[in-house]
N, C-alpha and C positions, 0 to 999 in steps of 0.2 A: 181309511175308516168312516164308516156309516154317518156321516152329517146329518140325515134326517134321523136315525136314531137318535144321535147326541143332544141336536136340538131337540127332541122333543122329552127327551129325559130332562135334557134343562129345564123344559118349560113347563112340565110337570114338579119336579125340584123346585123350582123357584114360587108356582103357584098352589105349593103345599100338595098336590094331589099324588104323589110317588108313593103308590103301594110295596106286597110283600109280592103281586104280580107281577110288579114292574123289573125284578130280582134280576133273573138271568137272562133281559138285554141289559141290567146295570151293568151285570158282571162281564158282558160280551165287548161292554163298550170300556169297562173298566180297565181291562186286558190290554185293548187296542191301545189306550193311549198311556197307558205303562211302558208297553215294546214300543211306543213309537218317539216317547218325548224322550231325551237326552238326560235329563234332570234326572226323572224317575229313573232309566235306568241304572246312572249314576246312584240314587238310593238305595238299590234293590241291586246294586253290583256285589257277587257272593253269597245272594238270600237263597238256598236249597231251603226248601220246606214241602209243607203238604196239608193245608187247612180245608174241615173237616167242617161244615156247614149243617144243624141241622136247624130247622124253621118248625120249633113243636105242632104248628095250623098250615102247616106248607109243604115246600120241595126241599129235599137236599140238596145242599148244593157244594161245589168245589175248587178251590183258588191253589195252584201250582204251581211255585218260584224254582227256575231252573238258572242257575247263574245270570239273574236278571230279566231271564225272559219270564213269561206272565201266562199261562193259560188255565180255563175255569170246564165246567159240565155241572149235569145234573150229578145225583146219583150218590153215591160212597166214591169216597178214593179210599186206595189201600192202602195203610197204615199209615194215617195223620199224624203227623207232631204235634199238631194242636186241632181241636174243636169245641167251636164254639156254640151253642145249643140255647134260643130266646126262640119270642113269637117272630111271626111273621111283622106284628107291629112296630116293633122293639127293633127289629134285623134293619126298618127300612130307614126309619129314622138314626140307625147310628149310618148307614151307609150315605144319606143325604148332608149330614150336620146338625140335625135337627135337634138330636141328642146325644148327646158324650157319651163312649163308650166305656171309661174308666167309671161315670157315672151309673151306666146301666150294670157293671159288672158289680157294683158297691151293693147297687142294691138290690143283688139277687136275679135285676131279670134279663143279664145276658150270664151264663153260667160259661167256664172257660176250663178246660182240662188240658194237658201235656204242658206244651210251654208258654207258658205267660210271657214270656218277652219274643218269642215270634207273632202273638195279638196286638203287642205294645207297638212292635212294629209294622204291622198289616196301617195302626191306625196313625199313622203318621202319613203311609203308601196315601189314605183315601183320603185324609187331605191336603194333598199338594195336587188329586187325583181333581178331587172337587174344585182347586183354585181354578183348575183347566175349562171343567167343564162350565161353571157360573162368567168364567171369561174374564 
């Protein structure tokens, strides 16, 4: 685990300085934490999904869960099960817990196509990771 990167992201989150430019690093730490935490691995057990994130004013990113192991990358993932589209500002707020994903979906600032259940599962995992990042 890149502790320096994790601590830097934690500081940005606590200081409300986290932006969409931090999302690729967040995704990397997010995956590491999910893959190293027995609690989160248990939560992801049997979860096989491809999630596409279309940041309307930024980069495209993706997450892929395969039997409890999470990977991430930039660009498009082939055959996503669920696609989430939003601005960089909203994405940053959702991933740091500053904005609830359900609220963003209901107010139209987060659009979801594909399996909504996969987005809901991700919301729970984000919460678990944030607890670990923020200590």
